[in-house]
N, C-alpha and C positions, 0 to 999 in steps of 0.2 A: 338466955341461950341464943347464940348467933344463928340466924337463918342460914341453911346450907346452900352453898353455891361454889362452883369451881372458877378459877381464873383461867379461862381457855385462851388459846392463841387468838381466836376471833375477838374476844373481849379486849385483849391487849392491843390488837390492831385498831379496833374502833376507838379506844381511849386515846391512842396516839393521834389518830386522824381528827377526832373532836378537839383535842387540846391544841392542835395546830390551827384549826379553824377559829377557835376562841381567841387564840393569840393574834390572828390576822384581824379579827373584829375589834379587839381591844386596842390594837396598835394603830388602827386607822380611825374612821369616823362613823363606824356602824353600830357601836354598842348602845346608842340612844336613837332608835328609829324616829323618823319625823312623826308628828301627831297624826297625820293622815294614815301613815303606814301602821302606827300603833292601833288606831281605830279599826282599820281593815283586819289586822291580825287578831284583835280581840273578837270581832264578829266571826271570823273563821274558826277560832277556838271554840266559841259557844256553839256555833252551828254544827261543827263536826263532832264535838263531844256528845251533843244531844242526838244527832243523827244516828250515831252508833246505837243509841237506846230507842230508836224508832220515832224520834220527833220529826214532824213533817214541814216545819217552817223553813223558809228560804233565807239566804243571807240578806236579801233586801227587806224581808219582814223583820228580821232581827235588828237590822240597822234602824228601821222605823221605830221599833220599840225602844231602842237606845235613845232615840230623839223624841221620845214621849208622844209618838203619833199612834193613831188607832190602827189596829191590824185585825183582819178577819181570818179566823182559823179556829181549830179545836181549842177549847178552853184549857184543857190539860197541857197542850203543847205551848200555849201562850204563857201559862203559869210557870212551866219549866224554864222557859227563856227568861222571863222577868226575874225569877229567882237566881238564875245563873248570872245575869247581868249584875245583880247586886253583889253576889259573891266575888266575881272577878274584878269588880271595881274596888272591892275592899281587900284584895289579896294581901296588901302590906299590913293589914290589921291582924292577920293570923300568924301564929307561931308554929312552925313545922314540927317543933320538938314537944308540943303540948297536946296531950290527949283531950284536955278540956276544950282547947281551941279547935281541934279536929271535930269534936261533937257539935260545937257551935256552928261550924261551917256546914255540916250535914243538916242541921236544923234549918239554916237559911236556904240551903240548896233544895231541900225537899219539903219546905213549908207548904201546907195545903195539898200535898201529893201523897203523903202516907200518914197513917193515924198518929204516930208518935215520933216525929222527926227529931233527930239529935239523940236518939236512944238506941242501944244495941237490941238486936232481935231477941225474942223470948220463945222462939220455936225453931224446929229443925227446918233446914232448907236444902234442896238439891237443885243442881242445874242440869236441865235436860236438853238434849239435842235431838229433835224429833221425838221418837218414842224411847230413846236410849238415855239412861242417866249418865251424864258426862262427869259430874263432880258432886260428891256428897260433902257439904261443908261440915266443919267440926261442930259438935253439940253446942247449943247456945250457952250451957252452963260454963263452958271453957272460954268463952269470948273475952270476958274481963281480964283473965290471966294472959291469954294470947296477945291481946292488944297492949297490955302493959309491957310484956316482953318485947313487942315490936317497937314501942316507943323508947324502950331502953336501948335497943339496937340503933335507932335513928339518931340518938344522942352521942353515939360513939365517935369521937373525933379522929380515930385511926382509920375509919372506913372512908374510902374515896366517895365524894359526893355523887359523882356520876353513877357509880355502882349502887350506892345506898338508895338513891332515888328509884332505881329499877327494882331492887330487891323489895323495898317497901311496897311498891305498886303491885308486884306479884303476890307478896304475902297477904296484902289486904284482899286481893281477889280470892285467894285460897281460903282465908278465914271467913270471908263473906259476912262481916259483922252486922250488916243491916238487912232488913227485908227488901229494900230497894235503894238504889243510889250508889251501890258499891263501885261500879265501873267508873262513873263520873267522879266519885271521891278519890279513887286511885289515880286517875289522870290529873285531877286538881292538885292532889298532895304531892305528886311527883314534880309538878311544875313549881310548887312552893319550896320543896327541898332544893331543887336546882337553882332557883332565883336567889336563895339565901347566899350562895357563893358566887353565882354568875347572874347579875341583875338582868341581863339581856333576855333571859328565859321568861320574864314576865310577859313579853310580847311576842314570843316565838310560838306559833300555832302547831305544836306537836300533834294535836288531835286531828289536824287535816290529814297528815300522813298515816296516822293510825286508822282513820276512817277509810282511806284509800287502800289500805293493806289489811282490811278487817279480818279476812280469812286467816292470814298469816299471824295476826295478833292472837286470835283465839287458838290457833294451832300451837303457837309457842307456849301459851298458858297450859294447854293440854299436855304438851311434851314435858313441861316442867313438873306437872302433877305426876306423870308416869315415872319420871326420874327421881322424884322426891327431893328435888333441888331446883332453884330458880335459874340455873345457867342458860337454858334455851331462851327464856323470856328476857334475861339481861342482854343476851346477844342481840335479840330482835329490837329491843328498845334503844340500845346504843346505836344500832343501825338507823333507827328513826331519827334520833337526835342528830346524828351525823348528816343525814339528808336534809333535815330542817335547817341546819346551819349553812349547808351548801346553798340552799335556796335563798336564804337571807343574804349571803354574800353576792350571789348572782343578781338578785333583784335590787339590792341597795346600791351596788356599784353602778348599775345602769340608770337608776332613776333619781339619784340625789341631784337636786338642782341648786341654784344660787340661794333661793329662799331656805331650803333645807340646811345648806351649809351654814348660813348665818344663824339660823335658829339653834342648830347644834352647838356652834361655837359659843353662843351666849350662855348656853347651859353648862358648858364645861371649861370656860376660860377664866383667867384671873381678871381683876378689874382693869389692870393696865397691861397692854400687850403691843406687839409690833407685827409688821407683815410677816417677818420670819416665823413668829409664833403661829400665825395663821397657816403658813405653808407647812410647818411641822405637823399640824393637825391633819391637814388635807394633802397628803404626799403625792396624790395623783393629779393635782391641778398645776397649771403653769403660773409663773410670776404675774403674767398679764391678767390671768383669770382672778388671782388673789387680789390684785389691785382694783379690778372692776367690782369684786365682791365688797371690798372695804369701802370703796366710794359709794356703793349702794347703801351700805350700812350707815355711813355718815349722812347721806341724803334722807334716810328713813329715821334719823335721829336715834339710832340704836346705840351708837357710840360717837365720841367726839375726837376729831383729829388735832394733834399738837405737833409743832415743829415742821421741818421741811427736809426733803431728800432722805439721806441715811440717818437723820436724827428724828424722823417721824415716829410717833407712837400714838396709841389710841387709848381712850378711857371709856368704859361702858357707862352709858347714861342711866340715871335712876338706879344705880347699884347701891345696895345696903352696905 
């Protein structure tokens, strides 16, 4: 059964804006962030996803753990971060359409934090806000059937990936299949669904904006519960995705330097290329800048120069 939601004008507006930004990113040089930016974004993703759940470690402490350095802090918080680092480093190992893969991710993410990680709950749970019961999750006996339905939905090729990822996130929060880790699994799996079609989402820290808009995040979940459909949450999450892409464009366009351009070009070019090919990749730089970049690449032995003047071409060194 397809989870209920409406295609509202706000959803259509956000999808159009997101699609335009993804087009700009893919048409330029921003779809593969530099290693430094990828690392920074990964740290932000882990920090803010766990901060929502009450983790107290800072971005500097998470960076230290990624670099295998010792960190002083609550054992539980350190374990949460260590688990999250492993899961996010192995994102490409998980299959967003597989319930088995989903349970494996939960097992890694919650290892040592809950009694039976990777298994659905066997008891009733409710989500309280203060003394008020905010949400009563479905009975635990229904979880296997509800999750199978949800994974059937996520495999539907007719559903737009942008909407599908938001609907999955909401439905997972509603079903609340685990004793703990539902929020971080919802955010993780939304990223996984998105990056299957748009690889740039692997390093886009949506969690940062969710954390900064936490009250609105929970409000949209509550509104969706009251309506009996995920429309308010889809609208909210599409807004978050749109803002995250906007931030990526702003930051990347300002900070990409010669080293970043050369690195990106080596990842995305053919073995043989010309200065014109280089300029087609980086449309915002001048011919003189392109020439300086290519001269630097030759000096660093990243590629070899052949010919002179308008017959000049380059071949990448050590290319398989």
